[in-house]
C-alpha positions in Angstrom: 68.7 42.6 128.8 70.9 39.6 129.4 68.3 37.4 127.6 68.4 39.8 124.6 72.2 39.7 124.5 72.3 35.9 124.6 69.6 35.5 121.9 70.8 34.0 118.7 71.2 36.4 115.7 69.1 35.6 112.7 70.0 36.6 109.1 67.4 39.4 109.4 69.2 40.8 112.5 72.5 40.8 110.6 70.9 42.6 107.6 69.5 45.2 109.9 72.8 45.7 111.6 74.6 46.1 108.2 72.0 48.6 106.9 71.8 50.7 110.1 75.0 52.8 109.3 73.7 53.6 105.8 70.2 54.5 107.2 71.8 56.9 109.7 74.0 58.5 107.0 71.2 58.8 104.4 69.7 62.1 105.6 73.1 63.8 105.7 74.0 62.5 102.2 70.6 63.6 100.9 71.1 67.1 102.3 74.6 67.3 100.8 73.3 66.2 97.4 70.5 68.7 97.4 72.4 71.7 98.9 75.8 71.2 97.3 75.9 68.9 94.3 72.6 69.8 92.7 73.5 73.5 92.5 76.9 72.5 91.1 75.3 70.5 88.4 72.9 73.3 87.6 75.8 75.8 87.4 77.6 73.5 84.9 74.5 73.2 82.8 73.9 77.0 83.0 77.5 77.7 81.8 76.6 76.2 78.5 73.7 78.6 77.9 73.2 82.2 77.1 71.0 83.0 80.2 70.5 86.7 80.9 67.7 87.4 83.3 66.5 90.7 81.7 66.0 88.8 78.4 64.7 85.4 79.5 63.0 84.6 76.3 66.3 84.7 74.4 67.9 82.0 76.6 69.5 79.3 74.5 72.1 76.6 74.5 75.5 78.0 73.2 77.8 75.1 74.0 81.4 76.3 74.8 80.8 79.9 73.6 80.9 81.3 77.2 84.2 79.6 77.8 85.6 80.9 74.5 84.5 84.4 75.5 85.9 83.8 78.9 89.5 83.1 77.8 89.3 86.2 75.5 88.2 88.4 78.4 91.1 90.6 79.7 89.2 91.1 83.0 89.2 87.3 83.6 93.0 87.2 83.3 93.4 90.2 85.5 91.1 88.6 88.1 93.0 85.3 87.8 96.2 87.1 88.6 94.7 89.0 91.5 93.3 85.7 92.8 96.8 84.1 92.6 98.3 87.0 94.6 95.3 87.0 97.0 95.9 83.3 97.9 99.7 83.3 97.5 100.2 86.1 100.0 97.2 85.8 102.4 97.6 82.1 103.4 101.4 82.2 104.1 101.0 85.5 106.0 98.2 84.1 108.1 100.1 80.9 108.7 103.3 82.7 109.7 101.6 85.1 112.0 99.5 82.3 113.5 102.6 80.2 114.1 104.3 83.1 115.9 101.3 83.8 118.0 100.9 80.2 118.9 104.5 79.9 120.0 104.1 83.0 122.2 100.8 81.8 123.7 102.4 78.5 124.5 104.9 80.2 126.9 104.2 80.7 130.6 103.3 84.3 131.4 100.8 86.3 133.4 97.3 86.6 132.0 98.0 83.9 129.4 94.4 82.7 129.6 93.1 86.2 128.8 95.5 86.6 125.9 94.4 83.3 124.4 90.8 84.5 124.6 91.5 87.9 123.1 93.4 86.5 120.1 90.1 85.0 118.9 88.4 88.3 118.4 89.4 89.0 114.8 88.3 85.5 113.8 85.0 85.9 115.7 84.0 89.2 114.2 81.7 89.1 111.1 83.5 89.8 107.8 81.3 92.8 107.1 82.2 94.4 110.4 85.9 93.8 109.8 85.7 95.3 106.3 83.9 98.4 107.5 86.3 98.8 110.4 89.4 98.5 108.2 87.9 100.8 105.5 87.7 103.4 108.1 91.3 102.7 109.2 92.5 103.1 105.6 90.5 106.3 105.0 92.9 109.0 103.6 91.1 111.8 105.4 90.1 110.5 108.9 91.9 107.1 108.9 94.0 106.1 111.9 96.7 104.5 109.8 97.6 107.6 107.9 97.6 109.7 111.1 99.9 107.2 112.8 102.3 107.1 109.8 102.3 110.8 109.4 103.1 111.2 113.1 106.0 108.8 112.8 107.1 110.6 109.6 107.0 107.3 107.7 105.0 109.1 105.0 104.7 112.8 104.2 101.2 112.8 102.6 98.1 110.8 103.2 98.0 107.6 101.2 94.7 106.6 99.5 95.1 103.0 100.4 91.9 101.7 98.8 91.9 104.1 95.9 95.4 103.4 94.6 95.3 100.5 92.1 98.8 99.5 93.0 98.1 99.4 96.8 94.5 98.4 97.2 94.8 94.7 96.8 97.7 94.5 99.3 95.7 96.6 101.8 92.9 94.1 101.7 95.3 91.2 102.0 96.6 92.8 105.2 93.0 93.0 106.4 92.2 89.4 105.7 95.6 88.4 107.3 94.5 90.1 110.5 91.1 88.4 110.3 92.4 84.8 109.6 95.6 84.4 111.6 93.7 83.4 114.8 92.5 80.2 113.0 96.1 79.1 112.5 97.1 80.3 116.0 94.4 78.1 117.7 95.1 75.1 115.5 98.9 75.3 116.0 98.5 76.0 119.7 96.5 72.8 120.1 99.1 70.8 118.2 101.9 72.3 120.4 100.0 71.1 123.5 100.3 67.6 122.2 104.1 67.5 121.9 105.6 65.9 125.0 107.8 68.2 127.0 110.2 65.4 127.6 111.4 65.7 124.0 112.4 69.3 124.7 114.0 68.4 128.0 116.1 65.6 126.3 117.1 68.0 123.5 118.2 70.6 126.0 120.3 68.0 127.9 122.0 67.1 124.6 122.8 70.8 124.0 120.4 71.5 121.2 119.7 75.2 120.6 116.2 76.7 120.5 116.3 76.8 116.7 117.3 73.1 116.5 114.5 72.2 118.9 112.1 74.2 116.8 113.3 72.6 113.6 113.5 69.0 114.7 110.8 68.8 117.4 108.2 71.5 117.0 107.9 71.6 113.2 107.5 67.8 112.8 105.0 67.8 115.6 102.8 70.4 114.1 103.3 69.5 110.4 100.1 67.5 110.0 98.1 70.4 111.5 99.8 72.9 109.3 99.0 70.8 106.2 95.3 70.5 107.1 94.9 74.1 108.3 96.7 75.4 105.2 94.5 73.4 102.8 91.3 74.7 104.5 92.5 78.2 104.4 93.5 78.0 100.7 89.9 76.9 100.0 88.3 79.5 102.2 90.5 82.4 101.2 90.1 81.5 97.5 86.3 81.7 97.8 86.3 84.7 100.1 84.9 87.9 98.5 82.8 89.6 101.2 85.7 91.6 102.5 86.7 92.8 99.1 83.2 93.6 98.1 82.5 95.7 101.1 85.9 97.5 101.1 86.4 98.3 97.4 83.7 96.4 95.3 86.5 95.1 93.2 87.9 98.5 92.3 89.5 100.8 91.6 89.0 99.5 88.1 89.5 95.8 88.5 92.6 95.9 90.6 91.0 94.0 93.5 88.6 91.8 91.6 89.1 88.1 92.1 87.4 85.3 90.2 84.7 84.6 92.8 83.9 88.3 92.9 83.9 88.6 89.1 81.5 85.7 88.8 79.3 87.3 91.4 79.2 90.6 89.7 78.4 89.0 86.3 75.7 86.8 87.7 74.1 88.8 90.4 74.6 92.4 89.2 74.7 92.1 85.5 72.2 89.2 85.6 74.4 87.3 83.1 74.0 83.9 84.7 75.5 82.0 81.8 78.8 83.8 81.7 78.9 84.1 85.4 78.5 80.4 85.8 81.3 79.7 83.3 83.6 81.8 85.4 82.6 80.0 88.6 83.0 76.5 86.9 86.4 77.5 85.5 87.5 78.7 88.9 86.3 75.5 90.6 88.3 73.4 88.2 91.5 75.5 88.8 91.0 75.4 92.6 90.2 71.7 92.5 93.5 71.1 90.6 95.5 73.1 93.1 93.9 71.2 96.0 94.5 67.8 94.3 98.2 68.7 93.8 98.5 70.0 97.4 96.9 66.8 98.8 99.2 64.6 96.6 102.3 66.3 97.8 101.2 66.2 101.4 100.5 62.5 101.2 103.9 61.8 99.7 105.6 63.8 102.5 103.6 62.0 105.2 104.6 58.6 103.7 108.2 59.5 103.9 
């Protein structure tokens, strides 16, 4: 071993050492190209065609016709508005509830370890199970939620939570908030563990209130985690459609239809892959723009 370490390095050895990292990364890069980028390119190409599976012989290149049709489609604009509400409410609610939960779990109390384990349950359950469970909770005839609110005299008649176009989307947002807040709780709790307790002790000696300690010590300490977790959840929530599909299928009407679900319905149920692909590509561009702006603002704040 010592002889090998002391042996002179030839140009061939240097070239092998330089190529080794690329050789190790090559399989992963190849998988990403095949699994991710190849379908993306195929979706872009398909969006410029009139491809309907029940009339395959009529498939033809139509250029931007699908996109012209898209922007004249009232359902697309309704789905876009629903998607904005879906992301704009779900992610902040998950982050706020996760922050509150993390702050509570960071305190000393009996059975804290058990509480930290139980809080993961909503995040660990499959989305389909959660959707079915909450659909039963919202049921106007046998649902627990209506029974509880009627008992507390909050409402006088049962509310059709998933059948009312003005309420259904917000009911599903509450469901996804419950499912996703443990992700923020775990991430923020890990960040809280990394803040030195000496900073809080020094602030207490200086007479800083709990709010000032939270504002000047806790928030700066968890800000990078909040930024990263928030970005991940924006992407995941934006693309999430399984809970909506199981609970309402996008209805009543199109009141709970988001862009990913609309693209899925057009491509997989209506078999209109050309139009469905144009919806998916447009949504990808919109989401990519939002993510780019989010990253740019986050980087500027970090540099400050």
